[in-house]
Structures are given as structure tokens and as C-alpha cells.
LUMFI-88372 format. One line per 5 residues: number of its first residue (from 1); their letters; for each residue x, y, z of N, C-alpha, C, O. Coordinates in pm, 1 decimal. Layout:
NUM	a	X:Y:Z:X:Y:Z:X:Y:Z:X:Y:Z ~ ...
***
This chain:
1	manps	914.6:-1880.6:-1393.2:893.3:-1965.1:-1507.4:805.4:-1890.1:-1606.1:702.3:-1834.6:-1568.2 ~ 845.6:-1888.5:-1731.2:764.1:-1826.9:-1836.3:638.3:-1910.7:-1857.2:631.1:-2025.7:-1813.9 ~ 540.4:-1852.4:-1923.3:418.1:-1926.7:-1950.3:452.3:-2053.8:-2028.0:493.5:-2046.3:-2143.7 ~ 435.7:-2169.7:-1965.7:469.7:-2294.1:-2035.6:363.0:-2329.3:-2139.5:249.3:-2282.5:-2133.0 ~ 402.0:-2410.6:-2232.5:306.0:-2454.5:-2333.8:315.2:-2605.9:-2348.6:411.8:-2668.8:-2305.6
6	italp	214.7:-2661.0:-2409.0:209.6:-2805.4:-2432.0:207.0:-2828.5:-2582.0:118.8:-2779.5:-2652.6 ~ 303.3:-2902.6:-2628.3:309.0:-2936.9:-2770.3:206.0:-3045.3:-2798.1:193.5:-3141.3:-2722.1 ~ 134.1:-3029.9:-2904.8:33.0:-3129.0:-2941.9:99.8:-3263.4:-2973.0:208.2:-3269.9:-3031.0 ~ 32.5:-3367.1:-2933.4:83.2:-3501.8:-2962.9:65.5:-3531.1:-3112.5:-26.4:-3479.8:-3176.3 ~ 153.1:-3612.5:-3165.9:132.9:-3652.8:-3306.1:9.8:-3743.5:-3316.9:-51.8:-3780.3:-3216.9
11	eapqr	-22.1:-3776.5:-3435.4:-137.8:-3861.8:-3459.7:-126.0:-3990.4:-3377.1:-20.7:-4054.1:-3374.3 ~ -235.0:-4027.1:-3310.4:-236.2:-4149.8:-3229.2:-259.8:-4270.1:-3320.2:-330.9:-4261.1:-3420.3 ~ -200.3:-4379.8:-3284.7:-222.3:-4500.5:-3365.5:-367.6:-4548.9:-3352.8:-427.4:-4539.8:-3245.6 ~ -421.4:-4598.5:-3458.9:-559.1:-4647.6:-3462.6:-558.9:-4793.7:-3509.4:-476.4:-4831.1:-3592.8 ~ -647.6:-4874.4:-3458.5:-653.9:-5015.7:-3497.5:-683.9:-5032.3:-3645.9:-643.4:-5131.8:-3705.9
16	rmard	-750.5:-4941.6:-3703.1:-790.1:-4953.0:-3843.0:-676.4:-4921.4:-3940.2:-690.6:-4940.1:-4061.1 ~ -561.3:-4872.4:-3886.3:-448.0:-4837.4:-3972.8:-389.5:-4964.1:-4036.8:-401.1:-5075.0:-3984.7 ~ -328.1:-4942.1:-4149.0:-262.9:-5054.1:-4219.2:-149.2:-5108.1:-4133.5:-88.3:-5034.9:-4055.5 ~ -121.4:-5237.6:-4149.3:-18.9:-5302.0:-4067.7:119.1:-5240.9:-4089.2:200.2:-5241.2:-3996.7 ~ 146.9:-5191.3:-4201.6:279.3:-5134.8:-4227.2:290.0:-4989.3:-4179.6:401.0:-4938.4:-4164.0
21	vypav	176.4:-4921.5:-4156.2:175.0:-4781.4:-4110.0:168.4:-4774.9:-3956.7:230.4:-4688.3:-3894.8 ~ 93.3:-4866.7:-3897.0:67.0:-4862.7:-3752.7:194.3:-4857.5:-3667.5:201.2:-4773.2:-3578.1 ~ 294.7:-4941.6:-3689.5:412.4:-4938.2:-3602.1:485.8:-4804.0:-3603.7:531.2:-4758.5:-3498.7 ~ 498.2:-4741.1:-3717.7:568.3:-4611.5:-3725.4:489.8:-4502.5:-3652.3:547.9:-4420.4:-3581.4 ~ 357.3:-4502.3:-3669.8:272.0:-4403.1:-3602.1:274.2:-4427.2:-3451.6:282.7:-4332.4:-3373.6
26	adkwa	266.7:-4552.5:-3411.1:267.0:-4586.5:-3268.4:400.3:-4548.6:-3203.5:401.8:-4496.6:-3091.9 ~ 511.3:-4573.9:-3271.4:643.0:-4537.4:-3217.7:656.2:-4385.9:-3200.3:703.7:-4337.7:-3097.5 ~ 613.5:-4312.4:-3302.1:622.2:-4165.2:-3295.5:535.7:-4112.3:-3180.3:576.4:-4022.7:-3106.3 ~ 415.7:-4169.7:-3167.0:323.6:-4124.7:-3063.1:377.9:-4159.9:-2924.0:374.0:-4076.9:-2833.2 ~ 427.5:-4280.5:-2907.4:480.2:-4324.8:-2778.2:603.6:-4243.4:-2739.6:622.7:-4211.3:-2622.3
31	aalgp	686.9:-4210.3:-2837.7:806.1:-4129.7:-2809.2:768.8:-3988.6:-2764.7:843.9:-3926.4:-2689.7 ~ 656.3:-3937.8:-2808.8:612.8:-3802.1:-2772.9:546.5:-3797.4:-2635.4:535.8:-3689.5:-2577.1 ~ 502.5:-3909.3:-2582.7:431.4:-3910.4:-2454.3:517.6:-3861.9:-2337.7:466.9:-3790.2:-2251.4 ~ 645.3:-3898.3:-2332.1:732.4:-3856.9:-2221.4:746.8:-3705.3:-2214.0:718.8:-3647.2:-2109.2 ~ 789.9:-3638.4:-2322.8:800.4:-3492.5:-2320.0:664.0:-3424.4:-2296.2:655.8:-3322.5:-2227.6
36	wttqv	558.5:-3482.0:-2353.5:425.0:-3424.2:-2337.1:384.9:-3427.3:-2189.9:329.3:-3330.1:-2139.0 ~ 412.8:-3538.8:-2120.6:380.7:-3552.1:-1978.5:457.1:-3448.4:-1896.4:401.1:-3388.6:-1804.5 ~ 583.7:-3427.1:-1928.8:663.4:-3324.8:-1859.8:603.0:-3186.3:-1881.6:594.4:-3106.6:-1788.3 ~ 561.4:-3158.0:-2004.6:500.2:-3027.4:-2035.1:369.8:-3008.5:-1958.8:343.5:-2899.6:-1907.8 ~ 287.4:-3113.3:-1950.3:161.4:-3103.8:-1875.5:190.3:-3077.2:-1727.9:124.1:-2994.3:-1665.4
41	ndvvt	288.8:-3147.3:-1672.6:325.4:-3124.4:-1532.2:375.6:-2982.0:-1510.4:343.3:-2919.7:-1409.3 ~ 454.1:-2930.4:-1604.3:502.5:-2792.1:-1593.9:387.3:-2692.8:-1595.4:387.3:-2595.7:-1519.7 ~ 289.5:-2717.0:-1681.3:173.6:-2627.8:-1689.1:94.5:-2631.9:-1558.5:51.3:-2527.8:-1509.1 ~ 75.6:-2750.0:-1502.8:0.8:-2762.7:-1376.5:75.5:-2690.4:-1263.9:13.1:-2622.6:-1182.3 ~ 207.4:-2704.2:-1258.8:287.7:-2634.3:-1156.8:274.2:-2484.3:-1174.4:253.3:-2412.1:-1077.0
46	wmgqq	285.9:-2436.7:-1297.4:275.3:-2293.7:-1326.5:137.0:-2241.3:-1286.1:125.4:-2133.4:-1228.1 ~ 32.4:-2318.5:-1317.3:-103.3:-2274.9:-1280.3:-117.6:-2264.5:-1128.5:-180.9:-2171.9:-1078.0 ~ -58.5:-2359.9:-1055.9:-62.8:-2352.1:-909.6:6.9:-2228.0:-857.6:-40.0:-2164.9:-762.9 ~ 119.4:-2192.7:-919.7:191.8:-2071.1:-879.6:108.0:-1946.2:-907.4:107.3:-1852.3:-827.7 ~ 38.0:-1945.7:-1019.7:-46.0:-1831.1:-1054.1:-162.4:-1818.1:-956.3:-199.4:-1707.3:-917.5
51	vdlva	-219.6:-1930.9:-917.0:-329.5:-1928.8:-819.0:-278.7:-1873.1:-685.4:-346.0:-1791.2:-622.9 ~ -160.6:-1917.3:-641.8:-103.1:-1866.9:-516.7:-77.8:-1716.5:-524.6:-103.5:-1642.9:-429.3 ~ -27.3:-1672.4:-639.3:0.6:-1530.0:-658.1:-127.9:-1448.0:-650.5:-133.1:-1346.2:-581.5 ~ -229.7:-1491.9:-720.4:-357.1:-1420.0:-720.7:-420.5:-1423.2:-581.9:-485.3:-1326.9:-540.7 ~ -402.1:-1532.7:-510.5:-458.8:-1542.9:-375.3:-394.8:-1442.2:-279.8:-455.7:-1405.2:-179.5
56	sypaa	-273.2:-1397.8:-309.7:-206.0:-1301.2:-222.2:-252.4:-1157.8:-248.1:-225.1:-1069.6:-166.8 ~ -321.1:-1132.7:-358.1:-363.1:-996.6:-391.8:-456.0:-932.7:-288.3:-434.2:-816.9:-252.9 ~ -558.5:-1002.2:-237.9:-646.3:-936.9:-139.5:-571.2:-891.7:-14.3:-597.7:-783.2:37.5 ~ -478.1:-973.1:34.8:-402.6:-934.6:154.7:-316.4:-812.1:125.8:-306.7:-721.9:209.0 ~ -254.0:-808.5:8.5:-170.9:-693.1:-27.5:-257.2:-568.2:-42.2:-217.0:-459.4:-1.0
61	aaksa	-375.6:-583.8:-100.9:-465.2:-468.8:-117.2:-514.9:-419.4:18.7:-525.7:-298.8:40.8 ~ -544.9:-511.7:109.0:-590.9:-472.9:243.2:-480.9:-398.5:318.1:-507.9:-299.3:385.8 ~ -356.7:-446.0:306.1:-245.0:-378.1:372.5:-226.5:-238.5:314.9:-203.5:-142.8:388.9 ~ -236.5:-226.9:184.4:-221.9:-96.3:120.4:-332.5:-0.8:166.5:-306.9:116.8:192.2 ~ -454.5:-51.6:176.5:-566.2:31.5:222.3:-545.4:75.3:367.5:-572.9:190.1:402.3
66	kdasd	-497.3:-15.7:451.9:-472.1:19.8:591.9:-362.3:124.6:601.9:-373.7:219.5:679.4 ~ -255.7:107.7:523.4:-147.0:206.4:524.3:-198.1:343.6:481.5:-160.6:445.4:539.7 ~ -284.5:345.9:379.0:-341.2:473.0:333.0:-429.3:534.5:441.2:-426.7:655.8:462.3 ~ -506.4:451.8:508.9:-592.2:500.7:616.9:-508.8:557.5:731.3:-539.3:664.3:784.3 ~ -402.8:485.0:768.8:-314.9:533.3:875.5:-251.6:666.7:837.3:-238.5:755.9:921.1
71	savaa	-213.1:680.0:712.8:-153.1:804.1:665.4:-253.8:919.6:671.6:-219.2:1031.5:709.5 ~ -378.4:890.8:634.0:-481.8:994.0:639.0:-509.1:1037.4:783.3:-528.5:1155.9:810.4 ~ -510.6:941.2:874.8:-531.7:973.0:1017.4:-417.2:1060.1:1068.2:-439.7:1158.8:1138.3 ~ -294.4:1022.8:1032.5:-178.0:1101.6:1076.8:-183.5:1242.8:1020.1:-150.0:1339.0:1089.2 ~ -225.6:1255.6:894.4:-237.0:1388.8:834.1:-343.9:1471.4:905.5:-325.9:1591.2:927.3
76	gqsll	-454.7:1407.3:941.9:-560.5:1477.5:1015.4:-512.2:1523.7:1152.4:-541.9:1635.2:1195.1 ~ -437.6:1437.5:1220.8:-384.6:1475.5:1352.3:-285.3:1590.5:1339.5:-283.9:1681.8:1422.1 ~ -203.4:1585.4:1236.6:-106.6:1693.4:1214.3:-178.8:1825.1:1185.8:-138.7:1930.8:1234.7 ~ -284.7:1817.5:1106.9:-362.8:1937.8:1077.0:-425.5:1993.3:1204.5:-426.1:2114.6:1225.6 ~ -478.1:1905.6:1289.5:-538.6:1949.4:1415.6:-434.8:2016.3:1505.1:-461.0:2121.2:1564.0
81	ettnq	-315.7:1954.6:1515.0:-209.2:2013.4:1597.2:-167.4:2149.8:1543.3:-145.7:2243.2:1620.6 ~ -156.2:2161.5:1412.1:-118.5:2289.0:1351.0:-225.2:2394.3:1377.5:-193.5:2509.7:1406.4 ~ -351.8:2354.4:1367.6:-461.8:2447.3:1394.6:-457.9:2494.0:1539.9:-474.7:2612.5:1568.3 ~ -435.5:2399.8:1631.4:-428.7:2436.2:1773.9:-310.2:2529.9:1801.1:-321.5:2624.0:1879.6 ~ -197.2:2503.2:1735.9:-80.7:2590.6:1753.6:-109.5:2730.7:1699.4:-68.2:2830.4:1758.5
86	aksaa	-179.8:2737.2:1587.8:-214.2:2868.2:1530.6:-309.2:2944.0:1624.5:-294.5:3064.6:1644.1 ~ -406.4:2872.5:1682.2:-498.6:2937.2:1776.2:-423.0:2986.8:1898.9:-448.2:3096.9:1947.9 ~ -330.2:2905.1:1948.3:-251.4:2944.4:2065.0:-166.0:3066.7:2033.5:-153.9:3158.0:2115.2 ~ -107.0:3067.6:1914.3:-25.6:3182.2:1874.0:-111.5:3307.1:1861.9:-68.9:3415.9:1900.7 ~ -232.4:3292.2:1808.4:-322.4:3406.9:1795.0:-362.7:3458.9:1932.9:-369.9:3579.7:1955.1
91	asaaa	-389.2:3364.8:2026.2:-425.4:3406.7:2162.1:-308.2:3477.2:2229.7:-328.3:3576.2:2300.0 ~ -186.5:3427.9:2209.5:-68.5:3492.7:2266.3:-49.2:3631.1:2207.7:-14.8:3725.7:2278.6 ~ -71.7:3642.3:2077.9:-57.6:3773.0:2012.9:-161.5:3869.9:2067.5:-131.1:3986.8:2091.0 ~ -283.5:3822.1:2087.6:-389.0:3908.6:2142.4:-355.0:3951.4:2285.0:-375.7:4066.9:2322.3 ~ -302.6:3857.2:2364.8:-264.7:3890.5:2502.2:-151.1:3991.1:2502.6:-148.8:4082.8:2584.6
96	aqsaq	-56.7:3973.7:2410.7:54.7:4067.7:2401.8:4.2:4206.0:2361.9:51.4:4307.8:2412.5 ~ -91.6:4207.9:2270.9:-147.9:4337.5:2230.0:-220.4:4403.6:2346.5:-209.1:4524.5:2366.8 ~ -294.8:4324.0:2423.0:-365.5:4379.1:2539.3:-266.2:4431.6:2641.0:-285.7:4539.2:2697.6 ~ -159.1:4355.8:2664.6:-57.1:4400.4:2759.3:9.2:4527.1:2709.6:35.8:4618.6:2787.5 ~ 36.1:4532.9:2579.6:96.9:4652.7:2520.2:4.8:4772.9:2539.9:48.2:4881.1:2579.5
101	aatea	-124.3:4750.8:2511.0:-220.5:4860.3:2525.2:-231.3:4904.0:2670.9:-237.3:5023.5:2699.7 ~ -233.9:4807.1:2763.0:-243.1:4840.9:2904.3:-119.1:4914.3:2951.0:-128.1:5007.9:3030.4 ~ -3.2:4872.4:2902.2:122.0:4938.8:2939.3:122.2:5081.8:2888.5:162.0:5174.9:2958.5 ~ 76.7:5096.7:2764.5:72.7:5232.1:2707.9:-27.5:5319.5:2782.1:-3.1:5438.3:2803.4 ~ -140.8:5260.4:2821.6:-242.1:5337.9:2894.7:-192.4:5374.3:3034.0:-224.0:5481.3:3086.2
106	aagnp	-114.2:5284.2:3094.0:-66.1:5308.9:3229.4:60.8:5392.3:3231.7:105.2:5434.6:3338.4 ~ 118.7:5416.0:3117.2:245.2:5488.3:3111.9:233.6:5626.5:3175.4:328.3:5676.0:3236.3 ~ 119.2:5686.7:3160.9:101.8:5819.0:3220.3:65.0:5811.8:3367.0:64.0:5915.9:3432.6 ~ 35.5:5699.2:3420.9:-8.9:5684.4:3558.2:87.1:5588.6:3630.4:81.8:5468.2:3605.4 ~ 174.7:5638.3:3719.2:274.1:5554.3:3785.4:212.1:5445.4:3872.4:272.5:5339.4:3888.8
111	irlgl	94.7:5468.0:3928.0:32.7:5366.3:4013.3:-9.4:5246.6:3928.0:13.4:5131.9:3966.5 ~ -70.2:5272.8:3813.6:-111.5:5164.4:3724.6:10.0:5087.5:3673.8:6.9:4964.7:3666.5 ~ 115.6:5157.8:3639.2:236.1:5093.6:3589.5:295.5:5003.2:3697.1:338.3:4891.7:3667.2 ~ 298.5:5049.0:3819.3:349.3:4968.3:3931.3:261.5:4848.0:3955.4:312.0:4740.2:3986.7 ~ 130.9:4863.6:3941.7:38.9:4752.8:3959.4:59.9:4647.3:3850.9:61.7:4527.7:3880.2
116	lqsia	75.3:4690.0:3728.3:101.3:4597.1:3617.7:232.7:4521.5:3639.0:241.1:4401.5:3612.9 ~ 333.2:4591.8:3685.8:461.8:4526.5:3708.8:449.3:4425.0:3821.2:508.6:4317.4:3814.0 ~ 373.2:4457.6:3924.7:353.2:4364.2:4035.6:278.4:4239.2:3987.0:312.1:4127.5:4026.1 ~ 180.4:4257.7:3904.5:105.3:4143.8:3851.4:195.1:4056.9:3763.9:191.3:3934.1:3771.7 ~ 276.0:4122.3:3680.4:366.0:4049.4:3590.7:468.3:3970.6:3671.8:504.9:3860.3:3631.3
121	lcf	514.8:4022.0:3782.8:613.7:3950.3:3864.3:552.1:3828.7:3934.2:623.8:3736.4:3972.8 ~ 421.7:3828.5:3950.2:353.9:3714.5:4013.0:356.5:3592.4:3922.8:345.3:3479.5:3970.8 ~ 370.8:3613.2:3795.7:369.7:3500.7:3700.8:509.0:3459.6:3676.0:533.1:3366.4:3599.2
***
């Protein structure tokens, strides 16, 4: 519903009015009362709808804040997992480098090479 409005009532009849003027003013005023009452009721209904709408704002804002918080937590967890994966990859790379260096050092010594192969087969 668009913002309703209330049309002003015409001049109300007054006891002090002349006898020939009073009936016409009273008729015009009485005829306007029905539409005016409908307009007032429409405005009251519209105001109630606006109050209900505004009352829903805090709940919507709270839900939005919770969703944002959940998203931030998920992003933090993802960052932690990525960091842990990077550390694991770095540790694997270091172990591979150590194994490479040990293999190269043992290449000239058949006993060391055999020992390294035996250790590797244990895993």
C-alpha cells in the first residue's frame, strides 16, 4: 500500500450559522465523514504495517551479523589449514633435501647406501 493520506474535512456546521446556510454545510460535512473514516482506517492499518516492518529490522541485522561472523570464522579456519599445509610441505621439502644430501653423500660408500635403502624399506 502506498503512503495513504487523509483528505481534510470540509467546514463543520456551527450552531451560529444562518438557518439557510447550516443545512448545506451540514450535508456536505456529513457526506465527507464516510470517506474520511475509511481514509483514517487506511492510515492506521498502514502505520501498523510500518511498525511491524521496523520491528523486524533488529532480527534481520542480528542474522546478518551472525552470518558475517560465521564467514569470518570459516575464513580464519581456511587460513589456518592453508598455513598448516604450507608448513607440512616445507617440512617434506626439507626432508627430501636431507634424503637427497644423504643419498649423495652415501653414493661413494656402498655400505651407507645399503643402510639407507634398508631404512627406506622399513617405512
